[in-house]
C-alpha positions in Angstrom: -36.8 94.7 -46.3 -33.5 94.6 -44.6 -30.3 94.0 -46.4 -28.2 90.9 -45.9 -25.6 92.8 -44.1 -28.1 93.8 -41.6 -29.4 90.3 -41.0 -25.9 89.1 -40.6 -25.3 91.7 -37.9 -28.5 91.0 -36.0 -28.0 87.3 -35.7 -25.0 87.5 -33.6 -26.7 90.0 -31.3 -29.6 87.6 -30.8 -27.3 84.7 -30.1 -25.4 86.7 -27.6 -28.6 87.7 -25.8 -29.7 84.0 -25.4 -26.3 83.2 -24.1 -26.6 85.8 -21.4 -30.0 84.5 -20.3 -28.6 81.0 -20.1 -25.7 82.1 -17.9 -28.0 83.8 -15.5 -30.2 80.8 -15.2 -27.3 78.6 -14.5 -26.1 81.0 -11.8 -29.5 81.0 -10.1 -29.8 77.2 -10.2 -26.3 76.9 -8.6 -27.4 79.2 -5.9 -30.4 77.2 -5.1 -28.4 74.0 -5.0 -26.1 75.6 -2.6 -28.9 76.6 -0.4 -30.4 73.2 -0.5 -27.0 71.7 0.4 -26.7 74.0 3.3 -30.2 73.1 4.5 -29.4 69.4 4.3 -26.1 69.9 6.0 -27.7 71.4 9.2 -24.5 73.3 9.7 -26.0 76.8 9.4 -29.2 78.2 10.9 -32.1 77.8 8.4 -33.3 81.2 9.1 -30.0 82.8 7.7 -30.1 80.4 4.7 -33.8 81.1 3.9 -33.2 84.8 4.3 -30.4 84.7 1.7 -32.8 83.1 -0.7 -35.5 85.7 -0.3 -33.1 88.5 -0.4 -31.5 87.7 -3.7 -34.2 88.7 -6.3 -37.9 88.9 -6.8 -39.9 85.7 -7.4 -37.1 83.8 -5.6 -39.6 82.0 -3.4 -41.4 80.4 -6.3 -38.3 79.4 -7.9 -36.9 78.1 -4.7 -40.0 76.0 -4.0 -39.9 74.5 -7.4 -36.3 73.6 -7.0 -37.1 72.2 -3.5 -39.9 70.0 -4.9 -37.5 68.7 -7.6 -35.0 67.9 -4.9 -37.6 66.1 -2.8 -38.8 64.0 -5.8 -35.1 63.1 -6.5 -34.7 61.8 -2.9 -37.9 59.8 -3.0 -36.6 58.1 -6.2 -33.3 57.3 -4.4 -35.1 55.9 -1.4 -37.3 53.8 -3.6 -34.3 52.4 -5.5 -32.6 51.6 -2.1 -35.6 49.8 -0.7 -36.0 47.8 -3.9 -32.4 46.8 -3.7 -32.4 45.6 -0.1 -36.0 44.1 0.0 -34.8 40.6 -0.8 -32.2 40.6 1.9 -34.8 41.7 4.4 -37.1 38.9 3.5 -34.4 36.4 3.8 -33.4 37.6 7.2 -36.9 37.4 8.5 -37.1 33.9 7.2 -33.9 32.9 9.0 -35.1 34.5 12.3 -38.3 32.4 12.1 -36.1 29.3 11.7 -33.9 29.9 14.8 -36.9 30.9 17.0 -37.5 27.4 18.3 -33.8 26.8 19.0 -33.6 30.0 20.9 -36.5 29.1 23.1 -34.8 25.7 23.9 -31.6 27.4 24.7 -33.3 29.9 27.0 -34.9 27.0 28.9 -31.5 25.3 29.3 -29.7 28.4 30.3 -32.4 29.1 32.9 -32.1 25.7 34.3 -28.3 25.9 34.3 -28.4 29.3 36.0 -30.8 28.0 38.7 -28.6 25.0 39.5 -25.5 27.2 39.5 -27.1 29.6 41.9 -28.1 26.9 44.2 -24.6 25.5 44.1 -22.8 28.9 44.7 -24.9 30.1 47.7 -22.5 28.5 50.3 -19.5 29.7 48.3 -21.0 33.2 48.3 -21.5 33.1 52.1 -17.8 32.0 52.6 -16.6 34.5 50.1 -18.5 37.3 51.8 -16.9 36.3 55.1 -13.5 36.3 53.5 -14.1 39.7 52.0 -15.3 41.0 55.3 -12.1 39.8 57.0 -10.0 41.1 54.3 -11.7 44.5 54.7 -11.2 44.4 58.5 -7.6 43.4 58.1 -7.1 46.2 55.7 -8.8 48.7 58.1 -6.7 47.5 61.0 -3.6 48.0 59.0 -4.7 51.5 58.0 -5.6 52.3 61.6 -2.2 51.1 62.8 -0.4 53.1 60.2 -2.5 56.2 61.0 -2.0 55.7 64.8 1.8 55.3 64.3 1.6 58.5 62.3 -0.5 60.2 65.1 1.3 59.0 68.1 4.4 61.3 67.7 2.0 64.3 67.3 0.2 63.3 70.4 3.4 62.6 72.3 4.7 66.1 71.3 1.5 67.7 72.2 1.6 66.0 75.6 5.2 67.2 76.0 4.0 70.6 75.2 1.3 70.4 78.0 4.0 69.2 80.4 6.3 72.0 79.5 3.5 74.5 80.0 2.8 73.0 83.4 6.5 73.2 84.3 6.6 76.9 83.0 9.2 76.0 80.5 7.8 78.4 78.0 10.7 78.7 75.7 10.9 75.0 75.3 7.1 74.9 74.7 7.4 77.4 72.0 10.1 75.3 70.3 7.9 72.3 70.6 5.1 74.2 69.0 7.3 75.0 66.1 8.2 71.4 65.7 4.5 70.5 65.8 3.6 73.1 63.2 6.5 72.5 60.9 7.0 68.7 61.2 4.2 66.8 62.8 0.9 68.6 62.0 1.4 68.2 58.2 1.2 64.4 58.7 -2.2 64.5 60.4 -3.6 67.8 59.2 -6.7 65.9 57.8 -7.9 64.8 61.3 -10.2 66.8 63.4 -8.1 66.5 66.6 -5.2 68.0 64.6 -7.3 71.0 63.7 -8.3 71.4 67.3 -4.6 71.4 68.3 -3.7 73.8 65.5 -6.6 76.1 66.7 -5.3 75.9 70.3 -1.6 76.8 69.6 -2.3 80.5 69.1 -4.1 80.6 72.4 -1.2 78.9 74.1 1.2 81.4 72.5 -0.9 84.3 73.8 -0.9 82.6 77.3 2.9 82.3 77.2 3.2 86.0 76.1 0.9 87.1 78.9 2.7 84.9 81.5 6.2 86.0 80.4 5.0 89.7 80.3 3.7 89.2 83.9 7.0 87.7 85.0 8.7 90.7 83.4 6.4 93.1 85.2 7.3 91.3 88.5 11.0 91.6 87.6 10.7 95.3 86.9 8.9 95.9 90.1 11.4 93.8 92.0 14.5 95.7 90.6 12.6 99.0 91.3 12.3 98.1 95.0 15.8 96.7 95.2 17.6 99.4 93.2 19.0 101.1 96.3 20.5 97.7 97.5 21.9 97.1 94.1 23.4 100.6 94.0 24.8 100.3 97.4 26.5 97.1 96.5 27.9 98.6 93.3 29.2 101.6 95.2 30.9 99.4 97.8 32.5 97.5 95.0 33.8 100.7 93.5 35.1 101.8 96.8 36.8 98.5 97.2 38.4 98.8 93.9 39.8 102.2 94.8 41.2 101.0 98.1 44.8 100.6 96.9 44.9 104.0 95.2 43.3 105.8 98.1 45.8 104.1 100.4 48.7 105.4 98.3 47.2 108.9 98.3 46.9 108.8 102.1 50.4 107.6 102.4 51.7 110.4 100.1 49.9 112.9 102.3 51.5 111.4 105.4 54.8 111.8 103.7 53.9 115.4 103.0 52.9 115.8 106.6 56.2 114.7 108.0 58.7 117.3 109.2 56.2 120.1 108.7 57.4 122.2 111.6 57.3 125.9 110.9 57.0 127.7 114.2 55.0 124.7 115.6 52.7 124.5 112.5 52.4 120.8 111.9 49.9 118.2 110.3 49.1 115.6 112.9 50.8 112.5 111.5 49.5 110.1 114.2 45.9 111.1 113.3 46.5 110.3 109.6 48.0 106.9 110.5 45.0 106.1 112.7 42.5 107.1 110.0 44.4 105.1 107.4 44.5 102.0 109.5 40.9 102.3 110.4 39.8 102.8 106.8 41.9 99.7 105.7 40.2 97.6 108.4 36.8 98.7 107.3 37.7 97.8 103.7 38.8 94.3 104.8 35.5 93.8 106.6 33.5 95.0 103.6 35.5 92.8 101.2 33.8 89.8 102.7 30.3 91.3 102.5 30.4 92.6 98.9 28.0 90.7 96.6 27.7 90.9 92.9 24.7 92.2 91.1 23.8 88.8 89.9 23.7 87.7 93.5 21.1 90.3 94.3 18.9 90.1 91.1 17.5 87.1 89.2 17.6 88.2 85.5 16.0 85.0 84.2 12.6 86.6 83.6 14.2 89.1 81.2 16.1 86.3 79.4 13.0 84.1 79.2 10.7 86.9 78.1 13.3 88.0 75.5 13.7 84.5 74.1 10.0 84.0 74.1 9.2 87.1 72.2 12.1 86.4 69.8 10.7 83.0 69.0 7.2 84.6 68.5 8.7 87.1 66.1 7.5 90.0 68.3 10.9 91.0 69.7 10.4 94.7 68.8 7.2 94.9 70.9 9.1 93.5 73.9 12.0 95.9 73.5 9.7 98.9 73.2 7.7 97.8 76.2 10.9 97.2 78.3 12.5 100.5 77.3 9.2 102.4 77.9 8.8 100.9 81.4 12.4 101.5 82.3 12.2 105.1 81.2 9.2 105.5 83.5 11.2 104.0 86.3 14.1 106.3 85.5 11.9 109.2 86.0 10.6 108.0 89.3 14.1 107.2 90.5 15.4 110.7 89.4 12.6 112.4 91.4 14.1 113.4 94.7 12.3 113.6 98.0 11.4 117.1 99.1 13.5 116.9 102.3 16.5 115.2 100.7 18.8 118.0 101.5 18.2 117.7 105.3 20.2 114.6 106.0 23.0 112.7 104.2 20.9 109.6 104.2 18.5 111.3 101.7 21.3 111.9 99.3 22.7 108.5 99.8 19.3 106.8 99.1 18.9 109.0 96.0 22.4 108.0 94.6 22.1 104.3 95.4 18.7 104.1 93.5 20.2 105.8 90.4 23.3 103.6 90.5 21.2 100.5 91.0 19.1 101.4 87.9 22.0 101.9 85.6 23.9 98.9 86.9 21.0 96.8 85.9 20.8 98.5 82.4 24.5 98.0 81.9 24.1 94.3 82.8 21.2 94.0 80.4 23.3 95.6 77.7 26.1 93.2 78.0 24.2 89.9 78.4 21.4 90.5 75.8 21.6 91.4 72.2 19.5 94.2 71.1 17.2 94.6 74.1 19.1 97.8 75.0 21.9 99.4 73.0 24.8 101.6 73.9 23.0 104.5 72.1 19.9 103.9 74.3 21.8 103.8 77.5 23.8 106.9 76.6 20.6 108.8 75.8 19.1 107.6 79.1 22.2 108.5 81.0 22.4 112.0 79.4 18.7 112.6 80.3 19.4 111.3 83.9 22.6 113.3 84.3 20.9 116.6 83.4 18.2 115.8 85.9 20.7 114.7 88.6 22.8 117.9 88.2 19.6 120.1 88.4 18.4 118.2 91.5 21.8 118.4 93.2 22.3 122.0 92.3 18.8 122.9 93.7 18.9 120.9 96.9 22.6 121.5 97.7 21.8 125.3 97.7 19.7 124.6 100.8 22.6 123.0 102.7 24.0 125.4 105.3 26.1 122.8 107.2 29.6 122.3 105.7 29.8 118.8 107.1 26.7 117.8 105.2 28.1 119.5 102.0 31.4 117.6 102.5 29.5 114.3 102.9 27.5 115.1 99.8 30.7 115.7 97.9 32.0 112.3 99.0 28.9 110.7 97.9 29.0 112.4 94.5 32.6 111.2 94.1 31.7 107.6 94.9 28.7 107.9 92.7 30.7 109.2 89.8 33.5 106.7 90.2 31.0 103.8 90.4 29.2 104.8 87.1 32.5 105.7 85.4 33.5 102.1 86.0 30.5 101.0 84.1 31.4 103.1 81.2 29.2 106.2 81.8 30.7 109.7 81.3 30.8 111.7 84.5 32.8 114.8 83.6 29.7 117.0 84.2 29.5 115.7 87.8 33.0 116.7 88.5 32.2 120.2 87.0 29.2 120.3 89.4 31.6 119.5 92.2 33.4 122.7 91.5 30.1 124.6 91.9 29.5 122.7 95.1 33.0 123.5 96.2 32.2 127.2 96.0 29.1 126.5 98.0 31.1 124.5 100.5 33.5 127.4 100.9 30.5 129.7 101.5 29.2 127.5 104.2 32.6 127.3 105.7 32.9 131.1 105.5 29.6 131.4 107.3 30.6 128.9 110.0 33.9 130.5 110.5 32.3 134.0 110.6 30.4 132.7 113.7 33.6 131.3 115.1 35.4 134.6 114.6 32.5 136.5 116.2 32.6 134.2 119.3 36.3 134.7 119.5 35.9 138.5 119.4 33.1 138.4 122.0 35.1 136.4 124.4 38.3 138.5 124.1 39.2 140.9 126.8 41.2 143.1 124.5 44.2 143.2 126.8 47.7 141.8 126.4 48.1 138.1 127.2 49.7 137.8 130.7 52.3 135.1 131.1 53.5 134.0 134.6 55.8 131.1 133.8 57.6 129.3 131.0 54.9 126.7 130.5 52.3 129.3 129.7 54.8 131.0 127.4 55.3 127.8 125.4 51.6 127.2 125.1 51.1 130.5 123.5 54.1 130.1 121.2 52.8 126.7 120.2 49.5 128.2 119.1 50.9 131.3 117.4 54.2 132.0 115.6 55.4 134.9 117.7 59.1 135.9 117.8 60.3 138.8 119.9 63.8 138.6 121.4 63.1 141.4 123.8 60.1 139.7 125.2 62.1 136.4 125.5 64.7 138.1 127.6 62.2 139.7 130.0 61.6 137.9 133.2 58.3 136.5 134.3 55.6 137.6 134.7 55.4 139.4 131.3 52.8 140.1 128.6 52.5 139.3 125.0 51.5 142.5 123.1 48.5 140.9 121.4 45.3 139.7 123.1 43.9 136.2 123.5 41.9 136.4 120.2 45.0 136.4 118.0 46.3 132.8 118.6 42.7 131.6 118.5 42.1 133.3 115.1 45.4 131.9 113.8 44.4 128.3 114.9 40.9 128.7 113.3 42.4 129.8 110.0 44.5 126.7 109.9 41.4 124.6 110.8 39.6 126.4 107.9 42.5 125.3 105.6 42.1 121.6 106.9 38.4 121.9 106.3 38.8 123.3 102.8 41.4 120.6 102.1 39.0 117.8 102.8 36.8 118.8 99.9 39.8 118.7 97.4 40.4 115.0 98.2 39.4 112.5 95.6 38.6 115.1 93.0 41.4 113.8 90.7 43.1 117.2 90.8 46.8 117.9 90.7 48.7 119.3 93.7 49.0 122.6 91.9 45.2 122.9 91.5 44.7 121.9 95.1 47.2 124.5 96.2 45.5 127.1 94.2 42.1 126.2 95.6 43.4 126.3 99.3 45.0 129.7 98.8 41.9 131.2 97.1 39.5 129.9 99.8 41.9 131.1 102.5 42.0 134.5 100.8 38.3 134.6 100.8 38.4 133.8 104.5 40.8 136.7 105.2 39.5 139.3 102.8 35.8 138.7 103.3 34.9 136.8 106.4 37.6 137.9 108.9 37.8 141.4 107.4 34.0 141.8 107.8 34.1 140.5 111.3 36.9 142.9 112.2 35.0 145.8 110.6 31.8 144.9 112.4 33.7 144.6 115.6 35.4 148.0 115.1 32.0 149.7 114.5 30.3 148.2 117.6 29.3 151.0 120.1 30.7 149.2 123.1 34.2 149.1 121.6 36.1 151.8 123.2 39.4 153.5 122.4 41.4 151.0 124.4 39.8 148.1 122.6 40.5 149.8 119.3 44.1 150.3 120.1 44.4 146.6 121.0 42.6 145.6 117.8 45.2 147.6 115.8 48.0 145.8 117.6 46.3 142.4 117.0 45.9 143.0 113.2 49.5 143.9 113.0 50.6 140.5 114.4 48.0 138.6 112.4 49.4 140.3 109.3 52.9 139.2 110.3 51.6 135.6 110.6 50.3 135.4 107.1 53.7 134.2 105.8 53.5 131.3 108.2 50.1 130.4 106.8 51.6 130.4 103.3 54.3 128.0 104.4 51.6 125.9 106.1 49.7 125.6 102.8 53.0 124.9 100.9 53.8 122.0 103.3 50.4 120.5 102.7 50.4 120.6 98.9 54.2 120.4 98.4 54.0 123.3 95.9 56.8 125.8 96.3 55.8 129.5 96.8 58.3 130.5 94.1 56.0 128.8 91.4 54.9 131.3 88.9 51.2 130.7 89.2 51.1 130.3 93.0 48.5 132.6 94.5 49.6 134.8 97.4 47.6 135.4 100.6 46.0 138.8 100.8 46.5 139.2 104.6 48.5 142.3 104.2 45.7 144.3 102.5 43.0 142.6 104.8 44.6 143.6 108.0 45.8 146.9 106.7 42.2 147.8 105.8 41.0 146.7 109.2 43.7 148.8 110.9 42.7 151.8 108.8 39.1 151.2 109.8 40.1 151.0 113.5 42.2 154.1 113.1 39.4 156.0 111.6 37.1 154.6 114.4 39.7 155.9 116.9 39.6 159.3 115.3 35.8 159.3 115.3 35.4 158.1 118.9 38.1 160.5 120.1 36.2 163.4 118.4 33.0 162.2 119.8 34.6 162.2 123.3 35.8 165.7 122.7 32.3 166.8 121.7 30.9 165.3 124.9 33.4 167.4 126.9 32.7 170.5 124.8 29.0 170.1 125.4 29.8 170.5 129.1 31.1 174.1 128.5 29.1 176.8 130.3 30.4 180.2 129.4 29.0 183.4 130.7 29.3 185.3 127.4 28.3 188.6 129.1 30.9 188.5 131.9 32.8 191.8 132.3 36.0 190.2 133.7 37.5 186.7 133.2 37.8 184.2 136.0 41.6 184.2 135.8 41.8 180.4 135.2 40.9 178.0 132.5 37.4 176.4 132.4 36.9 173.2 134.2 35.5 171.2 131.3 38.6 172.1 129.3 41.0 170.9 132.0 39.1 167.6 132.3 39.3 167.2 128.5 43.0 167.8 128.5 43.6 165.3 131.3 41.5 162.8 129.4 43.5 163.4 126.2 46.8 162.9 128.1 45.6 159.5 129.6 44.4 158.3 126.2 47.6 159.3 124.4 49.5 157.3 127.0 47.7 154.3 125.8 48.6 155.1 122.2 52.2 154.5 122.9 51.7 150.8 121.8 50.4 152.0 118.5 52.6 152.7 115.5 54.0 156.3 115.7 52.2 157.7 112.8 48.8 156.4 114.1 49.3 158.1 117.5 50.5 161.3 115.9 47.6 161.4 113.5 45.1 160.7 116.3 46.7 163.5 118.4 46.7 166.0 115.5 43.1 165.0 114.6 42.0 165.5 118.3 43.7 169.0 118.5 42.2 170.1 115.2 38.8 168.9 116.1 39.0 170.7 119.5 40.1 173.8 117.7 37.2 173.5 115.2 34.8 172.9 118.1 35.9 176.0 120.0 35.7 178.1 116.8 32.2 176.9 116.2 31.3 177.7 119.8 32.3 181.4 119.2 30.5 181.6 115.8 27.4 179.9 117.0 24.4 181.6 115.4 22.4 181.2 118.6 25.1 183.2 120.4 24.1 186.8 119.9 26.4 188.7 122.3 29.9 188.3 123.5 31.6 190.6 126.0 35.3 191.3 126.1 35.5 189.5 129.4 34.1 186.4 127.8 36.7 186.7 125.0 39.5 187.0 127.6 38.1 183.8 129.4 38.0 182.0 126.1 41.6 183.1 125.4 42.6 181.4 128.7 41.1 178.1 127.5 42.9 178.4 124.2 46.2 179.0 126.0 45.7 175.7 127.9 45.1 174.0 124.6 48.3 175.5 123.3 50.2 174.4 126.4 48.9 170.9 125.9 50.0 170.8 122.3 53.4 172.1 123.3 53.8 169.5 125.9 54.2 166.8 123.2 51.5 164.4 124.4 52.6 162.1 121.6 56.3 161.9 120.7 57.4 162.5 117.1 56.2 165.9 116.3 58.6 168.4 114.9 58.7 171.9 116.5 55.4 173.5 117.0 53.6 171.4 114.4 50.9 170.3 116.9 50.3 173.9 118.1 49.4 174.9 114.5 46.1 173.1 115.1 45.1 176.2 117.2 46.6 178.8 115.0 43.3 180.1 113.6 41.9 180.6 117.1 45.1 182.2 118.3 45.3 184.8 115.6 41.6 185.6 115.9 41.8 186.1 119.6 45.0 188.1 119.4 43.2 190.4 117.0 40.4 191.1 119.5 42.7 191.1 122.5 45.2 193.6 121.1 42.5 195.4 119.0 44.9 195.8 116.1 42.4 196.3 113.4 44.5 198.8 111.5 47.2 196.3 111.0 44.7 193.6 110.1 43.0 195.7 107.5 46.2 197.1 106.2 48.0 193.7 105.9 45.1 191.7 104.8 45.9 189.4 101.8 49.6 189.8 102.4 51.6 186.6 102.8 53.5 188.0 105.8 50.4 189.2 107.5 50.3 188.8 111.2 46.7 187.7 111.0 46.9 185.7 107.9 44.6 182.9 109.2 41.8 185.3 110.3 38.9 185.2 107.9 37.1 188.6 107.5 33.7 187.0 107.7 34.7 185.3 111.0 36.1 188.5 112.3 32.9 190.4 111.2 30.6 187.9 112.9 32.5 188.1 116.2 32.8 191.8 116.1 29.1 192.4 115.5 28.3 190.2 118.6 30.7 192.4 120.6 29.2 195.6 119.2 25.7 194.5 120.3 27.0 193.7 123.8 28.8 197.1 124.0 25.6 198.9 123.0 23.5 197.0 125.5 25.9 197.2 128.5 26.9 200.8 128.0 23.7 202.8 127.9 25.5 205.9 128.9 28.5 205.3 126.7 27.5 208.2 124.4 28.1 210.6 127.3 31.7 209.4 127.7 34.2 210.4 125.1 36.4 207.2 125.2 33.3 205.0 124.9 32.0 207.0 122.1 35.3 206.8 120.2 35.4 203.0 120.8 31.9 202.6 119.5 32.7 204.7 116.4 35.8 202.6 115.9 33.8 199.4 116.1 31.3 200.7 113.6 34.1 201.9 111.4 35.7 198.5 111.4 32.5 196.7 110.9 31.8 198.8 107.8 35.4 198.1 106.5 35.0 194.3 107.2 31.6 194.3 105.4 33.1 196.1 102.5 35.9 193.6 102.5 33.5 190.6 102.7 31.3 192.0 99.9 34.4 192.6 97.8 35.5 189.0 98.3 31.9 187.8 97.4 31.8 189.8 94.2 35.4 188.6 93.3 34.3 185.0 93.9 
């Protein structure tokens, strides 16, 4: 048995357990109700709802089905209640419908009859109404068509205008019309098919316009390529015309410089300058009427049209690139010279006019269009062209050998440079090139004048100019500045000391200065620079060309001693005339010779060198002539006795020398004295070599005596003073070596020679021991051969012993000298 306390305790626990079960059942019922509500609401998929039921707990299906059946029974009860509630109303409604059924049938018959009668009455109205509707529709359509046509007509008119513009080749206007069509008119009628066709046709029309305008541009480029020389010629004429006034002033200034230019009849011909100036002005007046502008020669409208067209089409860059590319190609073609351009001036002129024409067109395009060509582009093109032009001119001008052609080339370059300078192109490099061509021009002048000088020398007779009357005297004086009071006082006939070549050379030097001056014109140089150029070119003429011609003339075999003497006289007078040439240049340039930087003429050194060469040639030819006479010598070196007179060849030689030295009287004193001394020394040397010739093996005393007679004649000739000016026996000293040697053998004073050898006061100071030994050995051999029986005669034996003794002593002396050396 449990106690009361235990029962009291158990009871609450049991009550609590029952409460928990009740709470669980309530929760389960609530869940099923929720599920059934969800199923009835059709808001969630049934699958998910049913799955939630089965997933909760075991035996949920049974419980759910029980709950579902209870719900169904409740709904059936509600439906039954609702039907019972409305059943009476339904019955009443059916009853009412049965009552009105008869009335409805009557009404239907009446309505049907009324409708039939109404339909019959409205058939005519319907017909008229349909007609009215049809007319209204037509009227509305007509109004619409009119409105649309009024909208389309401007488009069609503009398109017709476009076609007319295309036919009339007004392409720029056609493009503007296209823009209006696209921007203004086509949006109005874009829904129509004809508008779409027009829109589709416009790009083709634009391409046609581009092609046509590009074709016109190509024709234009081809046209200006063919007519560039004419354009350039016109531009160069215009440039010349603009320079007319300044050139005239320059010529007038030169005329002023040319007035009163009389220095010993050296004068610039003023009348010739006036005639040339008048002729040039007349030509300029005639050309003034003929000069046309570039616009007169070229129609630039294709360029403008093409540029505008491409600008409107938004393809301006393509056009610019094409134009520049084509013009660069044309520039390369224009800059390419013909292979024979250097042969004639027309070749150079055609080359220059084409280049000028090209750049004149580019300059015009630069100034009348915006952006087609730029200054940077033209400068780049010009720099490229200028480098090519300079290279071409430098190469082709080097082939020019005619100074007149070079001068014409220079004039063309000056006109070419002035023309392009007028259009804003830098031309300093062209004037620098002219200085190179100036040097070449001077070279061609020097070559030409070398031929002139050679002809003058060939035609000269190398004899003083004879004058028979006053008129001839004035003619010579007018050609050459000669002043000699003694000659003026002489009566006619008389002679100038120089030959005919001197005035001719003087005239040709002045002509050379004139020719050199022509190149300096229009070079934009100061008078000082022109003066310097003239003097330098004249110096080249004197120091190189004339000097070379003189030296070649002097060395020619056919020029004899007489001609050489005259050449020396001529060079002396030409040297004296150099100061007049300096005055001549001064009067041309109006630059005083006292200016610090004024170049002097080198005539003094030029003619001095020529004189020295002529003098040397005189000495050489004189010695050669002496050698020719000496070769005629025919000594009998074994003769026992001399002939008693000098050899014939030697007397002929002395007579020849006397006549030659008579000619030398016109030479300066020192030249004649030097020639005479040189001849005597050479004769002495030749005679000495004859004695010491290695092929000569034997010499007899008789031959030595005969040789002594010849040397005596030489000494007599020297003492006769063939050329004045020698002091004392200076000329005789040329034969002193021979004289002492021969005296030694003639006197046979060997003891004195050997004893005094090496002493300053020796009687035989000029006798070389080696020379004496050589000659003595030749005499010893002769003595042995000719005196077979000399050993049987006491005197001969003694002489032979003496010779042998002297030979030994001389050999000893020579050997001692060799060891000492």
